[in-house]
py3Dmol code that shows the C-alpha trace and the ligand (Angstrom):
import py3Dmol

protein = """\
ATOM      1  CA  UNK A   1       0.023   0.013  -0.004  1.00  0.00           C
ATOM      2  CA  UNK A   2       1.270   3.485  -0.822  1.00  0.00           C
ATOM      3  CA  UNK A   3       0.196   6.250   1.524  1.00  0.00           C
ATOM      4  CA  UNK A   4      -2.086   9.025   0.511  1.00  0.00           C
ATOM      5  CA  UNK A   5      -0.402  12.439   0.582  1.00  0.00           C
ATOM      6  CA  UNK A   6      -1.592  15.068   3.030  1.00  0.00           C
ATOM      7  CA  UNK A   7      -1.149  18.184   0.920  1.00  0.00           C
ATOM      8  CA  UNK A   8      -0.314  21.148   3.197  1.00  0.00           C
ATOM      9  CA  UNK A   9       0.298  23.432   0.256  1.00  0.00           C
ATOM     10  CA  UNK A  10      -3.216  22.828  -1.169  1.00  0.00           C
ATOM     11  CA  UNK A  11      -4.865  23.167   2.268  1.00  0.00           C
ATOM     12  CA  UNK A  12      -2.945  26.434   2.915  1.00  0.00           C
ATOM     13  CA  UNK A  13      -4.067  27.795  -0.449  1.00  0.00           C
ATOM     14  CA  UNK A  14      -7.682  26.882   0.347  1.00  0.00           C
ATOM     15  CA  UNK A  15      -7.514  28.499   3.800  1.00  0.00           C
ATOM     16  CA  UNK A  16      -5.962  31.638   2.371  1.00  0.00           C
ATOM     17  CA  UNK A  17      -8.917  32.099  -0.061  1.00  0.00           C
ATOM     18  CA  UNK A  18     -11.172  32.265   3.099  1.00  0.00           C
ATOM     19  CA  UNK A  19      -8.773  34.769   4.670  1.00  0.00           C
ATOM     20  CA  UNK A  20      -9.296  37.249   1.850  1.00  0.00           C
ATOM     21  CA  UNK A  21     -13.019  37.321   2.619  1.00  0.00           C
ATOM     22  CA  UNK A  22     -12.339  37.940   6.347  1.00  0.00           C
ATOM     23  CA  UNK A  23      -9.867  40.701   5.494  1.00  0.00           C
ATOM     24  CA  UNK A  24     -12.435  42.338   3.228  1.00  0.00           C
ATOM     25  CA  UNK A  25     -15.058  42.098   5.987  1.00  0.00           C
ATOM     26  CA  UNK A  26     -12.637  43.705   8.469  1.00  0.00           C
ATOM     27  CA  UNK A  27     -11.872  46.410   5.872  1.00  0.00           C
ATOM     28  CA  UNK A  28     -15.629  47.189   5.696  1.00  0.00           C
ATOM     29  CA  UNK A  29     -15.410  47.889   9.459  1.00  0.00           C
ATOM     30  CA  UNK A  30     -12.333  50.091   9.029  1.00  0.00           C
ATOM     31  CA  UNK A  31      -9.796  47.552  10.258  1.00  0.00           C
ATOM     32  CA  UNK A  32      -6.709  46.251   8.471  1.00  0.00           C
ATOM     33  CA  UNK A  33      -5.121  43.330  10.378  1.00  0.00           C
ATOM     34  CA  UNK A  34      -1.508  43.986  11.212  1.00  0.00           C
ATOM     35  CA  UNK A  35       1.302  41.644  12.207  1.00  0.00           C
ATOM     36  CA  UNK A  36       4.671  42.773  13.645  1.00  0.00           C
ATOM     37  CA  UNK A  37       7.577  40.408  13.148  1.00  0.00           C
ATOM     38  CA  UNK A  38      10.762  41.036  15.145  1.00  0.00           C
ATOM     39  CA  UNK A  39      14.060  39.492  14.088  1.00  0.00           C
ATOM     40  CA  UNK A  40      17.094  39.984  16.364  1.00  0.00           C
ATOM     41  CA  UNK A  41      20.328  39.241  14.552  1.00  0.00           C
ATOM     42  CA  UNK A  42      20.825  37.602  11.183  1.00  0.00           C
ATOM     43  CA  UNK A  43      20.374  33.877  11.556  1.00  0.00           C
ATOM     44  CA  UNK A  44      20.040  32.770   7.935  1.00  0.00           C
ATOM     45  CA  UNK A  45      17.249  30.256   8.562  1.00  0.00           C
ATOM     46  CA  UNK A  46      15.309  32.782  10.669  1.00  0.00           C
ATOM     47  CA  UNK A  47      15.710  35.345   7.847  1.00  0.00           C
ATOM     48  CA  UNK A  48      14.041  32.880   5.436  1.00  0.00           C
ATOM     49  CA  UNK A  49      11.275  32.071   7.873  1.00  0.00           C
ATOM     50  CA  UNK A  50      10.622  35.799   8.623  1.00  0.00           C
ATOM     51  CA  UNK A  51      10.643  36.514   4.868  1.00  0.00           C
ATOM     52  CA  UNK A  52       8.004  33.817   4.317  1.00  0.00           C
ATOM     53  CA  UNK A  53       5.855  35.328   7.063  1.00  0.00           C
ATOM     54  CA  UNK A  54       6.010  38.853   5.541  1.00  0.00           C
ATOM     55  CA  UNK A  55       5.281  37.419   2.059  1.00  0.00           C
ATOM     56  CA  UNK A  56       2.160  35.548   3.460  1.00  0.00           C
ATOM     57  CA  UNK A  57       0.935  38.821   5.031  1.00  0.00           C
ATOM     58  CA  UNK A  58       1.217  40.558   1.654  1.00  0.00           C
ATOM     59  CA  UNK A  59      -0.594  37.738  -0.111  1.00  0.00           C
ATOM     60  CA  UNK A  60      -3.463  37.752   2.434  1.00  0.00           C
ATOM     61  CA  UNK A  61      -3.959  41.539   2.799  1.00  0.00           C
ATOM     62  CA  UNK A  62      -2.397  41.763   6.283  1.00  0.00           C
ATOM     63  CA  UNK A  63      -0.238  44.776   6.968  1.00  0.00           C
ATOM     64  CA  UNK A  64       3.211  43.710   8.136  1.00  0.00           C
ATOM     65  CA  UNK A  65       5.684  45.474  10.338  1.00  0.00           C
ATOM     66  CA  UNK A  66       9.149  44.000   9.891  1.00  0.00           C
ATOM     67  CA  UNK A  67      11.476  45.033  12.701  1.00  0.00           C
ATOM     68  CA  UNK A  68      15.065  43.950  12.165  1.00  0.00           C
ATOM     69  CA  UNK A  69      17.353  44.545  15.154  1.00  0.00           C
ATOM     70  CA  UNK A  70      21.129  43.990  15.249  1.00  0.00           C
ATOM     71  CA  UNK A  71      22.376  40.884  17.073  1.00  0.00           C
ATOM     72  CA  UNK A  72      23.833  42.937  19.894  1.00  0.00           C
ATOM     73  CA  UNK A  73      20.625  44.842  20.671  1.00  0.00           C
ATOM     74  CA  UNK A  74      20.251  44.994  24.458  1.00  0.00           C
ATOM     75  CA  UNK A  75      17.348  43.065  25.914  1.00  0.00           C
ATOM     76  CA  UNK A  76      15.907  46.310  27.358  1.00  0.00           C
ATOM     77  CA  UNK A  77      15.686  47.709  23.837  1.00  0.00           C
ATOM     78  CA  UNK A  78      13.846  44.587  22.587  1.00  0.00           C
ATOM     79  CA  UNK A  79      11.423  44.907  25.539  1.00  0.00           C
ATOM     80  CA  UNK A  80      10.885  48.616  24.645  1.00  0.00           C
ATOM     81  CA  UNK A  81      10.126  47.660  21.063  1.00  0.00           C
ATOM     82  CA  UNK A  82       7.568  45.180  22.267  1.00  0.00           C
ATOM     83  CA  UNK A  83       6.005  47.683  24.645  1.00  0.00           C
ATOM     84  CA  UNK A  84       5.606  50.075  21.726  1.00  0.00           C
ATOM     85  CA  UNK A  85       4.002  47.389  19.552  1.00  0.00           C
ATOM     86  CA  UNK A  86       1.649  46.335  22.432  1.00  0.00           C
ATOM     87  CA  UNK A  87       0.372  49.880  22.544  1.00  0.00           C
ATOM     88  CA  UNK A  88       0.006  50.329  18.806  1.00  0.00           C
ATOM     89  CA  UNK A  89      -3.702  49.783  17.650  1.00  0.00           C
ATOM     90  CA  UNK A  90      -2.532  49.002  14.092  1.00  0.00           C
ATOM     91  CA  UNK A  91      -0.725  45.900  15.372  1.00  0.00           C
ATOM     92  CA  UNK A  92      -2.885  42.874  16.112  1.00  0.00           C
ATOM     93  CA  UNK A  93      -0.149  40.307  16.270  1.00  0.00           C
ATOM     94  CA  UNK A  94       3.425  40.351  17.559  1.00  0.00           C
ATOM     95  CA  UNK A  95       5.901  37.613  16.826  1.00  0.00           C
ATOM     96  CA  UNK A  96       9.527  37.535  17.862  1.00  0.00           C
ATOM     97  CA  UNK A  97      11.485  35.017  15.812  1.00  0.00           C
ATOM     98  CA  UNK A  98      13.328  32.296  17.808  1.00  0.00           C
ATOM     99  CA  UNK A  99      16.088  31.500  18.551  1.00  0.00           C
ATOM    100  CA  UNK A 100      17.285  34.742  20.110  1.00  0.00           C
ATOM    101  CA  UNK A 101      20.938  35.800  20.638  1.00  0.00           C
ATOM    102  CA  UNK A 102      22.404  34.242  23.876  1.00  0.00           C
ATOM    103  CA  UNK A 103      22.322  37.499  25.893  1.00  0.00           C
ATOM    104  CA  UNK A 104      18.511  37.758  25.541  1.00  0.00           C
ATOM    105  CA  UNK A 105      16.335  35.738  27.937  1.00  0.00           C
ATOM    106  CA  UNK A 106      13.568  34.264  25.704  1.00  0.00           C
ATOM    107  CA  UNK A 107      10.993  33.948  28.521  1.00  0.00           C
ATOM    108  CA  UNK A 108      11.383  37.656  29.504  1.00  0.00           C
ATOM    109  CA  UNK A 109      10.699  38.660  25.931  1.00  0.00           C
ATOM    110  CA  UNK A 110       7.844  36.259  25.317  1.00  0.00           C
ATOM    111  CA  UNK A 111       6.143  37.297  28.571  1.00  0.00           C
ATOM    112  CA  UNK A 112       6.367  40.973  27.524  1.00  0.00           C
ATOM    113  CA  UNK A 113       4.118  40.406  24.534  1.00  0.00           C
ATOM    114  CA  UNK A 114       0.467  41.319  25.272  1.00  0.00           C
ATOM    115  CA  UNK A 115      -1.606  38.124  25.627  1.00  0.00           C
ATOM    116  CA  UNK A 116      -4.058  39.789  23.240  1.00  0.00           C
ATOM    117  CA  UNK A 117      -1.374  39.973  20.514  1.00  0.00           C
ATOM    118  CA  UNK A 118       0.452  36.719  21.206  1.00  0.00           C
ATOM    119  CA  UNK A 119      -0.278  35.151  17.843  1.00  0.00           C
ATOM    120  CA  UNK A 120       2.576  32.682  18.253  1.00  0.00           C
ATOM    121  CA  UNK A 121       0.871  31.328  21.444  1.00  0.00           C
ATOM    122  CA  UNK A 122       4.077  31.260  23.424  1.00  0.00           C
ATOM    123  CA  UNK A 123       3.128  33.524  26.351  1.00  0.00           C
ATOM    124  CA  UNK A 124       2.636  31.563  29.553  1.00  0.00           C
ATOM    125  CA  UNK A 125      -1.018  32.656  29.565  1.00  0.00           C
ATOM    126  CA  UNK A 126      -1.577  30.871  26.244  1.00  0.00           C
ATOM    127  CA  UNK A 127       0.533  27.908  27.230  1.00  0.00           C
ATOM    128  CA  UNK A 128      -1.533  27.569  30.426  1.00  0.00           C
ATOM    129  CA  UNK A 129      -4.675  27.830  28.315  1.00  0.00           C
ATOM    130  CA  UNK A 130      -3.511  24.781  26.364  1.00  0.00           C
ATOM    131  CA  UNK A 131      -3.042  22.766  29.575  1.00  0.00           C
ATOM    132  CA  UNK A 132      -6.627  23.399  30.707  1.00  0.00           C
ATOM    133  CA  UNK A 133      -8.106  22.972  27.221  1.00  0.00           C
ATOM    134  CA  UNK A 134      -8.727  26.451  25.860  1.00  0.00           C
ATOM    135  CA  UNK A 135      -6.387  29.117  24.662  1.00  0.00           C
ATOM    136  CA  UNK A 136      -6.700  32.370  22.803  1.00  0.00           C
ATOM    137  CA  UNK A 137      -4.038  31.569  20.195  1.00  0.00           C
ATOM    138  CA  UNK A 138      -2.971  27.964  19.537  1.00  0.00           C
ATOM    139  CA  UNK A 139       0.735  27.742  18.567  1.00  0.00           C
ATOM    140  CA  UNK A 140       0.934  27.807  14.759  1.00  0.00           C
ATOM    141  CA  UNK A 141       2.762  24.590  13.930  1.00  0.00           C
ATOM    142  CA  UNK A 142       0.694  22.191  16.093  1.00  0.00           C
ATOM    143  CA  UNK A 143      -2.408  24.111  15.033  1.00  0.00           C
ATOM    144  CA  UNK A 144      -1.519  23.427  11.396  1.00  0.00           C
ATOM    145  CA  UNK A 145      -0.831  19.723  12.141  1.00  0.00           C
ATOM    146  CA  UNK A 146      -4.179  19.439  13.762  1.00  0.00           C
ATOM    147  CA  UNK A 147      -5.959  20.774  10.636  1.00  0.00           C
ATOM    148  CA  UNK A 148      -3.835  18.463   8.463  1.00  0.00           C
ATOM    149  CA  UNK A 149      -4.856  15.538  10.592  1.00  0.00           C
ATOM    150  CA  UNK A 150      -8.521  16.579  10.235  1.00  0.00           C
ATOM    151  CA  UNK A 151      -8.296  16.318   6.414  1.00  0.00           C
ATOM    152  CA  UNK A 152      -7.727  12.556   6.753  1.00  0.00           C
ATOM    153  CA  UNK A 153     -11.148  12.244   8.406  1.00  0.00           C
ATOM    154  CA  UNK A 154      -9.548  10.515  11.427  1.00  0.00           C
ATOM    155  CA  UNK A 155     -11.045  10.937  14.891  1.00  0.00           C
ATOM    156  CA  UNK A 156      -8.005  11.034  17.144  1.00  0.00           C
ATOM    157  CA  UNK A 157      -9.952  10.111  20.287  1.00  0.00           C
ATOM    158  CA  UNK A 158      -8.543   6.827  21.744  1.00  0.00           C
ATOM    159  CA  UNK A 159      -5.782   6.634  19.120  1.00  0.00           C
ATOM    160  CA  UNK A 160      -2.188   6.020  20.032  1.00  0.00           C
ATOM    161  CA  UNK A 161      -0.327   9.152  19.122  1.00  0.00           C
ATOM    162  CA  UNK A 162       3.422   9.337  19.428  1.00  0.00           C
ATOM    163  CA  UNK A 163       5.060  12.733  19.266  1.00  0.00           C
ATOM    164  CA  UNK A 164       8.808  12.656  18.653  1.00  0.00           C
ATOM    165  CA  UNK A 165      10.425  15.845  19.936  1.00  0.00           C
ATOM    166  CA  UNK A 166       9.551  17.701  23.149  1.00  0.00           C
ATOM    167  CA  UNK A 167      10.159  21.274  22.170  1.00  0.00           C
ATOM    168  CA  UNK A 168       8.112  24.177  23.543  1.00  0.00           C
ATOM    169  CA  UNK A 169       7.341  25.239  19.989  1.00  0.00           C
ATOM    170  CA  UNK A 170       6.040  21.930  18.609  1.00  0.00           C
ATOM    171  CA  UNK A 171       6.232  18.759  20.645  1.00  0.00           C
ATOM    172  CA  UNK A 172       4.788  19.807  23.986  1.00  0.00           C
ATOM    173  CA  UNK A 173       1.868  22.006  22.689  1.00  0.00           C
ATOM    174  CA  UNK A 174       1.131  19.264  20.079  1.00  0.00           C
ATOM    175  CA  UNK A 175       0.835  16.647  22.819  1.00  0.00           C
ATOM    176  CA  UNK A 176      -1.500  18.874  24.816  1.00  0.00           C
ATOM    177  CA  UNK A 177      -3.759  19.578  21.888  1.00  0.00           C
ATOM    178  CA  UNK A 178      -4.123  15.890  21.066  1.00  0.00           C
ATOM    179  CA  UNK A 179      -4.697  14.975  24.719  1.00  0.00           C
ATOM    180  CA  UNK A 180      -7.468  17.574  24.727  1.00  0.00           C
ATOM    181  CA  UNK A 181      -8.980  15.540  21.873  1.00  0.00           C
ATOM    182  CA  UNK A 182      -8.698  12.364  23.922  1.00  0.00           C
ATOM    183  CA  UNK A 183      -5.847  10.748  22.137  1.00  0.00           C
ATOM    184  CA  UNK A 184      -3.482   8.455  24.139  1.00  0.00           C
ATOM    185  CA  UNK A 185      -0.342  10.527  23.790  1.00  0.00           C
ATOM    186  CA  UNK A 186       3.326   9.482  24.262  1.00  0.00           C
ATOM    187  CA  UNK A 187       6.086  12.112  23.959  1.00  0.00           C
ATOM    188  CA  UNK A 188       9.558  10.843  22.975  1.00  0.00           C
ATOM    189  CA  UNK A 189      12.674  13.014  23.089  1.00  0.00           C
ATOM    190  CA  UNK A 190      16.461  12.906  22.856  1.00  0.00           C
ATOM    191  CA  UNK A 191      16.762  10.802  26.045  1.00  0.00           C
ATOM    192  CA  UNK A 192      14.058   8.273  25.117  1.00  0.00           C
ATOM    193  CA  UNK A 193      15.573   4.776  25.064  1.00  0.00           C
ATOM    194  CA  UNK A 194      14.665   2.523  22.070  1.00  0.00           C
ATOM    195  CA  UNK A 195      12.617   5.035  20.104  1.00  0.00           C
ATOM    196  CA  UNK A 196      11.293   2.391  17.794  1.00  0.00           C
ATOM    197  CA  UNK A 197       9.631   0.513  20.626  1.00  0.00           C
ATOM    198  CA  UNK A 198       7.345   3.550  21.059  1.00  0.00           C
ATOM    199  CA  UNK A 199       6.924   4.683  17.412  1.00  0.00           C
ATOM    200  CA  UNK A 200       5.884   1.203  16.226  1.00  0.00           C
ATOM    201  CA  UNK A 201       2.766   1.460  18.410  1.00  0.00           C
ATOM    202  CA  UNK A 202       1.660   4.729  16.944  1.00  0.00           C
ATOM    203  CA  UNK A 203      -1.613   5.046  15.026  1.00  0.00           C
ATOM    204  CA  UNK A 204      -0.474   8.633  14.394  1.00  0.00           C
ATOM    205  CA  UNK A 205       3.196   9.501  14.417  1.00  0.00           C
ATOM    206  CA  UNK A 206       4.226  13.141  14.591  1.00  0.00           C
ATOM    207  CA  UNK A 207       7.951  13.782  14.230  1.00  0.00           C
ATOM    208  CA  UNK A 208       9.544  17.119  15.132  1.00  0.00           C
ATOM    209  CA  UNK A 209      13.092  16.157  16.060  1.00  0.00           C
ATOM    210  CA  UNK A 210      15.177  18.020  13.519  1.00  0.00           C
ATOM    211  CA  UNK A 211      17.074  14.884  12.466  1.00  0.00           C
ATOM    212  CA  UNK A 212      16.922  13.849   8.810  1.00  0.00           C
ATOM    213  CA  UNK A 213      16.182  10.174   8.241  1.00  0.00           C
ATOM    214  CA  UNK A 214      15.368   9.554  11.911  1.00  0.00           C
ATOM    215  CA  UNK A 215      12.233   7.569  11.138  1.00  0.00           C
ATOM    216  CA  UNK A 216      12.673   4.547   8.926  1.00  0.00           C
ATOM    217  CA  UNK A 217      10.004   2.045   7.774  1.00  0.00           C
ATOM    218  CA  UNK A 218      10.783  -0.543  10.465  1.00  0.00           C
ATOM    219  CA  UNK A 219       9.743   2.031  13.109  1.00  0.00           C
ATOM    220  CA  UNK A 220       6.302   2.624  11.665  1.00  0.00           C
ATOM    221  CA  UNK A 221       3.145   0.607  12.133  1.00  0.00           C
ATOM    222  CA  UNK A 222       1.391  -0.601   8.952  1.00  0.00           C
ATOM    223  CA  UNK A 223      -1.347   1.921   8.108  1.00  0.00           C
ATOM    224  CA  UNK A 224      -0.182   4.632  10.510  1.00  0.00           C
ATOM    225  CA  UNK A 225      -0.657   8.346   9.786  1.00  0.00           C
ATOM    226  CA  UNK A 226       2.780  10.023   9.628  1.00  0.00           C
ATOM    227  CA  UNK A 227       3.174  13.761  10.025  1.00  0.00           C
ATOM    228  CA  UNK A 228       6.732  15.079   9.403  1.00  0.00           C
ATOM    229  CA  UNK A 229       7.409  18.470  10.971  1.00  0.00           C
ATOM    230  CA  UNK A 230      11.150  18.353  10.242  1.00  0.00           C
ATOM    231  CA  UNK A 231      12.734  20.837   7.833  1.00  0.00           C
ATOM    232  CA  UNK A 232      16.421  20.019   7.319  1.00  0.00           C
ATOM    233  CA  UNK A 233      18.782  21.214   4.663  1.00  0.00           C
ATOM    234  CA  UNK A 234      21.268  18.381   3.779  1.00  0.00           C
ATOM    235  CA  UNK A 235      24.792  19.659   3.992  1.00  0.00           C
ATOM    236  CA  UNK A 236      26.758  16.840   2.376  1.00  0.00           C
ATOM    237  CA  UNK A 237      26.332  13.826   0.133  1.00  0.00           C
ATOM    238  CA  UNK A 238      24.830  13.654  -3.353  1.00  0.00           C
ATOM    239  CA  UNK A 239      21.698  15.494  -2.222  1.00  0.00           C
ATOM    240  CA  UNK A 240      23.515  18.394  -0.501  1.00  0.00           C
ATOM    241  CA  UNK A 241      21.260  21.477  -0.433  1.00  0.00           C
ATOM    242  CA  UNK A 242      18.069  19.493  -0.594  1.00  0.00           C
ATOM    243  CA  UNK A 243      15.334  20.105   2.020  1.00  0.00           C
ATOM    244  CA  UNK A 244      14.209  16.945   3.731  1.00  0.00           C
ATOM    245  CA  UNK A 245      12.122  16.102   6.828  1.00  0.00           C
ATOM    246  CA  UNK A 246      12.848  13.732   9.706  1.00  0.00           C
ATOM    247  CA  UNK A 247      11.135  10.763   8.039  1.00  0.00           C
ATOM    248  CA  UNK A 248      12.534   8.612   5.309  1.00  0.00           C
ATOM    249  CA  UNK A 249       9.635   9.549   3.017  1.00  0.00           C
ATOM    250  CA  UNK A 250      10.214   7.044   0.201  1.00  0.00           C
ATOM    251  CA  UNK A 251      10.423   4.087   2.572  1.00  0.00           C
ATOM    252  CA  UNK A 252       7.757   5.139   5.061  1.00  0.00           C
ATOM    253  CA  UNK A 253       5.146   5.960   2.381  1.00  0.00           C
ATOM    254  CA  UNK A 254       4.983   2.247   1.549  1.00  0.00           C
ATOM    255  CA  UNK A 255       3.770   1.503   5.151  1.00  0.00           C
ATOM    256  CA  UNK A 256       1.777   4.536   6.155  1.00  0.00           C
ATOM    257  CA  UNK A 257      -1.847   5.204   5.219  1.00  0.00           C
ATOM    258  CA  UNK A 258      -1.346   8.940   5.018  1.00  0.00           C
ATOM    259  CA  UNK A 259       1.932  10.989   5.035  1.00  0.00           C
ATOM    260  CA  UNK A 260       3.001  14.612   4.775  1.00  0.00           C
ATOM    261  CA  UNK A 261       5.733  15.443   2.344  1.00  0.00           C
ATOM    262  CA  UNK A 262       8.607  17.807   2.953  1.00  0.00           C
ATOM    263  CA  UNK A 263       8.495  20.414   1.591  1.00  0.00           C
ATOM    264  CA  UNK A 264       4.773  20.999   1.012  1.00  0.00           C
ATOM    265  CA  UNK A 265       3.333  19.405   4.174  1.00  0.00           C
ATOM    266  CA  UNK A 266       3.470  21.078   7.637  1.00  0.00           C
ATOM    267  CA  UNK A 267       5.690  24.054   6.523  1.00  0.00           C
ATOM    268  CA  UNK A 268       3.101  26.056   4.587  1.00  0.00           C
ATOM    269  CA  UNK A 269       0.573  25.400   7.296  1.00  0.00           C
ATOM    270  CA  UNK A 270       2.681  27.013  10.062  1.00  0.00           C
ATOM    271  CA  UNK A 271       2.677  30.358   8.206  1.00  0.00           C
ATOM    272  CA  UNK A 272      -1.045  30.046   7.321  1.00  0.00           C
ATOM    273  CA  UNK A 273      -2.025  29.465  10.931  1.00  0.00           C
ATOM    274  CA  UNK A 274       0.013  32.552  11.894  1.00  0.00           C
ATOM    275  CA  UNK A 275      -2.162  34.501   9.543  1.00  0.00           C
ATOM    276  CA  UNK A 276      -5.272  32.785  10.951  1.00  0.00           C
ATOM    277  CA  UNK A 277      -4.253  33.846  14.512  1.00  0.00           C
ATOM    278  CA  UNK A 278      -3.597  37.432  13.288  1.00  0.00           C
ATOM    279  CA  UNK A 279      -7.028  37.605  11.698  1.00  0.00           C
ATOM    280  CA  UNK A 280      -8.618  36.127  14.804  1.00  0.00           C
ATOM    281  CA  UNK A 281      -6.824  38.776  16.889  1.00  0.00           C
ATOM    282  CA  UNK A 282      -8.071  41.594  14.632  1.00  0.00           C
ATOM    283  CA  UNK A 283     -11.663  40.178  14.780  1.00  0.00           C
ATOM    284  CA  UNK A 284     -11.418  39.892  18.591  1.00  0.00           C
ATOM    285  CA  UNK A 285     -10.202  43.453  18.945  1.00  0.00           C
ATOM    286  CA  UNK A 286     -13.129  44.645  16.825  1.00  0.00           C
ATOM    287  CA  UNK A 287     -15.601  42.629  18.951  1.00  0.00           C
ATOM    288  CA  UNK A 288     -13.992  43.957  22.108  1.00  0.00           C
ATOM    289  CA  UNK A 289     -14.424  47.438  20.781  1.00  0.00           C
ATOM    290  CA  UNK A 290     -18.059  46.797  19.934  1.00  0.00           C
ATOM    291  CA  UNK A 291     -19.079  45.094  23.212  1.00  0.00           C
ATOM    292  CA  UNK A 292     -18.067  46.338  26.645  1.00  0.00           C
ATOM    293  CA  UNK A 293     -18.746  42.963  28.260  1.00  0.00           C
ATOM    294  CA  UNK A 294     -16.662  40.985  25.723  1.00  0.00           C
ATOM    295  CA  UNK A 295     -15.512  37.682  27.155  1.00  0.00           C
ATOM    296  CA  UNK A 296     -14.236  35.237  24.642  1.00  0.00           C
ATOM    297  CA  UNK A 297     -11.084  33.545  25.723  1.00  0.00           C
ATOM    298  CA  UNK A 298     -11.207  30.173  24.024  1.00  0.00           C
ATOM    299  CA  UNK A 299     -10.118  29.138  20.607  1.00  0.00           C
ATOM    300  CA  UNK A 300     -13.043  27.006  19.403  1.00  0.00           C
ATOM    301  CA  UNK A 301     -10.803  24.702  17.376  1.00  0.00           C
ATOM    302  CA  UNK A 302      -9.455  23.201  20.586  1.00  0.00           C
ATOM    303  CA  UNK A 303     -12.745  22.234  22.147  1.00  0.00           C
ATOM    304  CA  UNK A 304     -13.568  18.583  22.266  1.00  0.00           C
ATOM    305  CA  UNK A 305     -15.448  17.210  19.275  1.00  0.00           C
TER     306      UNK A 305
END
"""
ligand_1 = """\
11
GUN
N 11.378 29.601 15.337
C 11.093 28.350 14.808
N 9.730 28.227 14.746
C 9.243 29.349 15.245
C 7.888 29.778 15.433
O 6.917 29.065 15.143
N 7.742 30.998 15.953
C 8.762 31.779 16.316
N 8.551 32.950 16.858
N 10.057 31.411 16.144
C 10.185 30.198 15.589
"""
view = py3Dmol.view(width=600, height=400)
view.addModel(protein, "pdb")
view.setStyle({"model": 0}, {"cartoon": {"style": "trace"}})
view.addModel(ligand_1, "xyz")
view.setStyle({"model": 1}, {"stick": {}})
view.zoomTo()
view.show()
């Protein structure tokens, strides 16, 4: 059996068509959604990711504010930039690209972002919201994975889900979201002994380890759904320069029932969900303006069922 492809590029495109309508609706009310993206330093990969985010804003009619700060910018200056953006009504979302230079404490910076503009979902308020089953802004990559899983028509309740990678950006929030949907979730990480012993039991295997070729066919259960979050540029060998995931795609596709390709799987969804969260923030702000007693803290997508 060859797996069916979960096409993140196509789903992103479809979602972005819907975004245009929402942007037009907001424009009718005098609001243009705005996203501020802060990049400290010049990490080449971060520059590419930030460029993709700015491009997506342009494509979707979202105003972007690209703030590039030198690598030696003092933390106090980064915090002052965030305070200015928190107070700017034209800005509905604020994202600071990670990783940050070593002299900057990531938590201090992430906690400085207003919870109302935390479209990355990394503020402790949003992280806590994930733990109790509702959050204003779900983190973009796991949110995108959840929508990709939905396209397979699979109900995750009761399924064995194995998440490989325990990062704050992907692995941990992903596990919490799937737990909320009543999956039986295992998180594996760099210290996990005998990874295959866990992955072989997965009905749904989500891999976000940043290690090309980590998952080979022998580690995958027949008929599993495999989601590859890895984005790795090969540095040597005959395929040097090629972008690959963490999964041996050609081998594993012969065992899986569904699989995401790299590129064209999770990657485009991450940026699309960032735009979704920015639109949601602009819509929330508008509703807050219109109703004094506004109280909507949950992201409906995370509710059970
Ligand atoms: N670095 C890698 N992924 C991400 C992400 O989703 N958001 C931010 N802010 N930085 C990242």
